[in-house]
MIDOSE-1310 file (N, C-alpha, C; in nm, 2 decimals, decimal comma, always signed):
residues 140
xxxx	-1,75/-0,34/-0,67/-1,68/-0,32/-0,54/-1,53/-0,32/-0,54; -1,44/-0,28/-0,51/-1,29/-0,31/-0,53/-1,24/-0,28/-0,43; -1,10/-0,33/-0,42/-1,04/-0,25/-0,29/-0,87/-0,24/-0,30; -0,85/-0,08/-0,23/-0,72/-0,09/-0,26/-0,66/-0,15/-0,13
xxxx	-0,50/-0,20/-0,21/-0,38/-0,17/-0,06/-0,29/-0,08/-0,10; -0,27/+0,01/+0,01/-0,14/+0,08/+0,02/-0,01/+0,06/+0,08; +0,11/+0,07/+0,02/+0,20/+0,07/+0,09/+0,26/+0,22/+0,10; +0,21/+0,25/+0,25/+0,32/+0,36/+0,29/+0,43/+0,39/+0,35
xxxx	+0,52/+0,47/+0,30/+0,62/+0,54/+0,33/+0,70/+0,62/+0,34; +0,82/+0,69/+0,41/+0,85/+0,76/+0,40/+0,83/+0,97/+0,27; +0,85/+0,84/+0,14/+0,79/+0,96/+0,11/+0,70/+0,93/-0,05; +0,71/+0,72/-0,01/+0,62/+0,76/-0,15/+0,53/+0,62/-0,06
xxxx	+0,42/+0,63/-0,14/+0,32/+0,54/-0,16/+0,31/+0,44/-0,21; +0,30/+0,34/-0,19/+0,27/+0,23/-0,39/+0,12/+0,15/-0,36; +0,03/+0,14/-0,38/-0,15/+0,14/-0,47/-0,12/+0,03/-0,50; -0,22/-0,06/-0,52/-0,26/-0,20/-0,59/-0,41/-0,14/-0,57
xxxx	-0,50/-0,23/-0,68/-0,63/-0,21/-0,65/-0,71/-0,43/-0,65; -0,80/-0,44/-0,57/-0,86/-0,55/-0,63/-0,91/-0,60/-0,74; -0,96/-0,67/-0,83/-1,08/-0,67/-0,94/-1,18/-0,70/-0,81; -1,28/-0,66/-0,89/-1,43/-0,60/-0,89/-1,44/-0,80/-0,81
xxxx	-1,42/-0,95/-0,81/-1,41/-1,02/-0,75/-1,34/-1,04/-0,64; -1,30/-0,94/-0,56/-1,21/-0,97/-0,49/-1,10/-1,08/-0,41; -1,03/-1,07/-0,58/-0,95/-1,26/-0,57/-0,81/-1,19/-0,62; -0,77/-1,10/-0,70/-0,65/-1,04/-0,68/-0,58/-0,96/-0,74
xxxx	-0,48/-0,87/-0,66/-0,48/-0,72/-0,63/-0,39/-0,71/-0,79; -0,39/-0,61/-0,85/-0,27/-0,56/-0,94/-0,25/-0,46/-0,82; -0,08/-0,38/-0,97/+0,03/-0,26/-0,91/-0,03/-0,20/-0,97; -0,10/-0,06/-0,87/-0,14/+0,07/-1,04/+0,00/+0,15/-1,02
xxxx	+0,01/+0,24/-0,90/+0,09/+0,34/-0,98/+0,17/+0,38/-0,82; +0,32/+0,44/-0,79/+0,34/+0,50/-0,66/+0,34/+0,62/-0,66; +0,34/+0,71/-0,55/+0,32/+0,80/-0,55/+0,38/+0,89/-0,53; +0,46/+1,01/-0,57/+0,60/+1,01/-0,45/+0,56/+1,13/-0,45
xxxx	+0,65/+1,23/-0,35/+0,63/+1,37/-0,27/+0,82/+1,38/-0,21; +0,80/+1,49/-0,26/+0,91/+1,52/-0,21/+0,94/+1,57/-0,04; +0,85/+1,50/+0,05/+0,91/+1,60/+0,22/+0,81/+1,47/+0,26; +0,90/+1,43/+0,38/+0,75/+1,31/+0,44/+0,65/+1,39/+0,46
xxxx	+0,56/+1,53/+0,47/+0,55/+1,59/+0,57/+0,39/+1,64/+0,45; +0,46/+1,60/+0,35/+0,39/+1,78/+0,20/+0,24/+1,57/+0,16; +0,11/+1,61/+0,27/+0,03/+1,45/+0,21/-0,03/+1,56/+0,12; -0,05/+1,64/+0,12/-0,19/+1,71/+0,03/-0,24/+1,63/-0,08
xxxx	-0,15/+1,59/-0,12/-0,12/+1,57/-0,31/-0,13/+1,44/-0,30; -0,06/+1,34/-0,21/-0,04/+1,24/-0,22/-0,22/+1,15/-0,14; -0,28/+1,29/-0,09/-0,44/+1,21/-0,07/-0,52/+1,25/-0,14; -0,50/+1,34/-0,17/-0,56/+1,43/-0,34/-0,60/+1,34/-0,49
xxxx	-0,46/+1,27/-0,45/-0,43/+1,15/-0,57/-0,50/+0,98/-0,54; -0,45/+0,96/-0,44/-0,60/+0,85/-0,33/-0,75/+0,87/-0,33; -0,75/+0,97/-0,28/-0,89/+1,05/-0,34/-0,93/+0,99/-0,50; -0,80/+1,06/-0,62/-0,90/+1,02/-0,78/-0,82/+0,91/-0,80
xxxx	-0,80/+0,79/-0,68/-0,77/+0,66/-0,81/-0,87/+0,59/-0,69; -0,96/+0,66/-0,58/-1,05/+0,56/-0,57/-1,19/+0,59/-0,61; -1,17/+0,64/-0,62/-1,29/+0,71/-0,73/-1,32/+0,64/-0,91; -1,19/+0,70/-0,91/-1,16/+0,68/-1,07/-1,16/+0,45/-1,05
xxxx	-1,11/+0,38/-0,96/-1,16/+0,21/-0,98/-1,32/+0,14/-0,90; -1,40/+0,26/-0,83/-1,45/+0,29/-0,76/-1,48/+0,18/-0,63; -1,34/+0,23/-0,59/-1,27/+0,17/-0,39/-1,40/+0,18/-0,31; -1,41/+0,11/-0,21/-1,49/+0,14/-0,11/-1,41/+0,08/+0,03
xxxx	-1,28/+0,02/-0,03/-1,24/-0,05/+0,13/-1,06/+0,07/+0,09; -1,01/+0,04/+0,25/-0,86/+0,07/+0,21/-0,74/-0,10/+0,30; -0,68/-0,03/+0,25/-0,60/-0,17/+0,36/-0,39/-0,15/+0,36; -0,47/-0,13/+0,43/-0,24/-0,04/+0,50/-0,13/-0,11/+0,55
xxxx	-0,01/-0,09/+0,51/+0,08/-0,21/+0,55/+0,12/-0,08/+0,71; +0,11/-0,23/+0,76/+0,14/-0,18/+0,96/+0,30/-0,22/+0,92; +0,44/-0,17/+0,92/+0,51/-0,17/+0,98/+0,56/-0,23/+1,04; +0,55/-0,31/+1,12/+0,57/-0,34/+1,25/+0,71/-0,35/+1,21
xxxx	+0,79/-0,40/+1,33/+0,88/-0,48/+1,31/+0,95/-0,65/+1,34; +1,00/-0,68/+1,28/+1,07/-0,85/+1,33/+1,04/-0,83/+1,38; +1,03/-0,84/+1,54/+1,04/-0,87/+1,73/+0,86/-0,83/+1,70; +0,80/-0,79/+1,63/+0,60/-0,80/+1,71/+0,63/-0,62/+1,71
xxxx	+0,75/-0,56/+1,76/+0,72/-0,45/+1,83/+0,68/-0,23/+1,71; +0,65/-0,17/+1,80/+0,60/-0,11/+1,70/+0,71/+0,08/+1,72; +0,76/+0,06/+1,60/+0,81/+0,22/+1,58/+0,81/+0,32/+1,60; +0,86/+0,40/+1,48/+0,81/+0,53/+1,45/+0,78/+0,48/+1,35
xxxx	+0,79/+0,43/+1,27/+0,71/+0,42/+1,11/+0,50/+0,36/+1,10; +0,50/+0,25/+1,24/+0,41/+0,28/+1,27/+0,34/+0,42/+1,32; +0,35/+0,41/+1,43/+0,34/+0,55/+1,46/+0,26/+0,70/+1,35; +0,36/+0,70/+1,28/+0,35/+0,82/+1,14/+0,25/+0,68/+1,05
xxxx	+0,18/+0,59/+1,09/+0,15/+0,53/+0,96/+0,00/+0,49/+0,98; +0,00/+0,49/+1,15/-0,16/+0,56/+1,20/-0,21/+0,68/+1,19; -0,07/+0,76/+1,24/-0,14/+0,91/+1,18/-0,21/+0,92/+1,02; -0,16/+0,82/+0,96/-0,21/+0,86/+0,79/-0,30/+0,78/+0,79
xxxx	-0,37/+0,63/+0,87/-0,45/+0,61/+0,86/-0,57/+0,69/+0,86; -0,57/+0,79/+1,02/-0,65/+0,84/+1,05/-0,70/+0,98/+0,90; -0,55/+1,00/+0,81/-0,61/+1,10/+0,74/-0,70/+1,09/+0,68; -0,67/+0,90/+0,63/-0,63/+0,86/+0,54/-0,84/+0,87/+0,52
xxxx	-0,89/+0,81/+0,69/-1,02/+0,80/+0,76/-1,16/+0,97/+0,72; -1,09/+0,97/+0,73/-1,11/+1,16/+0,79/-1,17/+1,17/+0,64; -1,06/+1,23/+0,53/-1,08/+1,27/+0,45/-1,12/+1,17/+0,30; -1,18/+1,04/+0,28/-1,24/+0,95/+0,21/-1,36/+0,90/+0,27
xxxx	-1,39/+0,93/+0,39/-1,55/+0,80/+0,49/-1,45/+0,67/+0,49; -1,41/+0,66/+0,42/-1,38/+0,47/+0,35/-1,31/+0,43/+0,45; -1,34/+0,29/+0,61/-1,28/+0,19/+0,65/-1,16/+0,21/+0,60; -1,05/+0,21/+0,65/-0,95/+0,14/+0,61/-0,79/+0,06/+0,74
xxxx	-0,85/-0,09/+0,66/-0,80/-0,20/+0,75/-0,66/-0,23/+0,76; -0,56/-0,25/+0,86/-0,45/-0,22/+0,95/-0,38/-0,41/+0,81; -0,30/-0,40/+0,80/-0,27/-0,53/+0,71/-0,08/-0,56/+0,74; -0,04/-0,67/+0,81/+0,12/-0,67/+0,89/+0,12/-0,71/+0,72
xxxx	+0,27/-0,55/+0,71/+0,30/-0,55/+0,60/+0,52/-0,60/+0,60; +0,53/-0,70/+0,72/+0,67/-0,72/+0,75/+0,73/-0,83/+0,62; +0,84/-0,83/+0,54/+0,91/-0,90/+0,43/+0,83/-0,89/+0,35; +0,72/-0,83/+0,34/+0,68/-0,76/+0,14/+0,73/-0,71/+0,06
xxxx	+0,81/-0,60/+0,13/+0,93/-0,55/+0,04/+1,08/-0,66/-0,01; +1,09/-0,72/+0,10/+1,24/-0,83/+0,07/+1,11/-0,89/-0,09; +0,96/-1,02/-0,04/+0,93/-1,05/-0,15/+0,92/-0,92/-0,25; +0,85/-0,84/-0,25/+0,86/-0,73/-0,35/+1,03/-0,78/-0,47
xxxx	+1,12/-0,75/-0,41/+1,25/-0,71/-0,44/+1,24/-0,87/-0,53; +1,24/-0,96/-0,41/+1,26/-1,11/-0,49/+1,24/-1,13/-0,64; +1,06/-1,08/-0,64/+1,00/-1,16/-0,73/+1,09/-1,07/-0,84; +1,08/-0,98/-0,84/+1,17/-0,82/-0,94/+1,33/-0,91/-1,01
xxxx	+1,35/-1,00/-0,87/+1,50/-1,06/-0,89/+1,51/-1,17/-0,98; +1,39/-1,27/-0,97/+1,33/-1,32/-1,05/+1,29/-1,33/-1,18; +1,25/-1,20/-1,19/+1,15/-1,21/-1,29/+1,23/-1,12/-1,40; +1,40/-1,11/-1,33/+1,53/-1,02/-1,47/+1,53/-0,89/-1,42
xxxx	+1,44/-0,85/-1,30/+1,45/-0,67/-1,33/+1,63/-0,64/-1,31; +1,67/-0,54/-1,33/+1,84/-0,48/-1,31/+1,78/-0,41/-1,17; +1,86/-0,44/-1,09/+1,87/-0,37/-0,96/+1,81/-0,24/-0,93; +1,88/-0,20/-1,04/+1,93/-0,03/-1,07/+1,74/+0,03/-1,11
xxxx	+1,70/-0,09/-1,12/+1,51/-0,04/-1,18/+1,44/-0,08/-1,13; +1,45/-0,16/-1,00/+1,40/-0,24/-0,91/+1,26/-0,12/-0,82; +1,41/-0,01/-0,75/+1,34/+0,11/-0,65/+1,19/+0,18/-0,79; +1,22/+0,12/-0,87/+1,10/+0,25/-0,96/+0,95/+0,13/-0,98
xxxx	+0,95/+0,00/-0,93/+0,85/-0,14/-0,89/+0,83/-0,10/-0,77; +0,96/-0,13/-0,64/+0,93/-0,18/-0,57/+0,83/-0,16/-0,44; +0,77/-0,05/-0,41/+0,66/+0,02/-0,38/+0,50/-0,04/-0,39; +0,45/-0,02/-0,52/+0,39/-0,07/-0,58/+0,32/-0,23/-0,60
xxxx	+0,44/-0,30/-0,57/+0,45/-0,41/-0,58/+0,43/-0,46/-0,42; +0,50/-0,41/-0,33/+0,50/-0,49/-0,21/+0,31/-0,41/-0,23; +0,28/-0,35/-0,23/+0,17/-0,30/-0,21/+0,04/-0,39/-0,23; +0,10/-0,48/-0,39/-0,05/-0,55/-0,43/+0,00/-0,71/-0,33
xxxx	+0,15/-0,73/-0,34/+0,09/-0,83/-0,21/+0,03/-0,81/-0,05; +0,12/-0,63/+0,01/+0,01/-0,61/+0,18/-0,16/-0,66/+0,07; -0,24/-0,65/-0,01/-0,33/-0,63/-0,04/-0,39/-0,75/-0,10; -0,32/-0,91/-0,18/-0,33/-1,05/-0,18/-0,34/-1,08/-0,10
xxxx	-0,26/-1,07/+0,05/-0,28/-1,11/+0,17/-0,43/-1,12/+0,23; -0,44/-1,00/+0,22/-0,59/-0,93/+0,29/-0,69/-1,02/+0,23; -0,64/-0,96/+0,05/-0,78/-1,06/-0,02/-0,79/-1,20/+0,02; -0,68/-1,23/+0,06/-0,63/-1,41/+0,10/-0,71/-1,45/+0,20
xxxx	-0,69/-1,31/+0,28/-0,78/-1,39/+0,45/-0,89/-1,35/+0,48; -0,95/-1,31/+0,34/-1,09/-1,26/+0,36/-1,17/-1,41/+0,29; -1,12/-1,52/+0,23/-1,20/-1,62/+0,13/-1,17/-1,73/+0,22; -1,10/-1,70/+0,38/-1,10/-1,88/+0,41/-1,20/-1,85/+0,57
């Protein structure tokens, strides 16, 4: 059993998966699309990864504002959650993703990754932070 973490954005979805013991999260890939509303290939790729990694639960980052209010991104993320549940039949859990992109960017700076290169990794690292936060909460 594994859990998949997703960082859903307007043109990308960062993907991370847990180990089978549900202790650590590892980044997998970033699914990119040309337009925000073109989700068919994105959902198909997520389904492939679910099968490949034997995933039976999904954790989706919920992009609330810093004051805990919900904006347009939260609404689009809720719609994406419904699509995922319908298409995969798996349980999808929301996880607060505030500051995960900032943490991902900071981790890459500390690792010495150049600014121009960071955009190639930030979404999958953010997905890893989302999933790791959820995995850590399961231990409590």
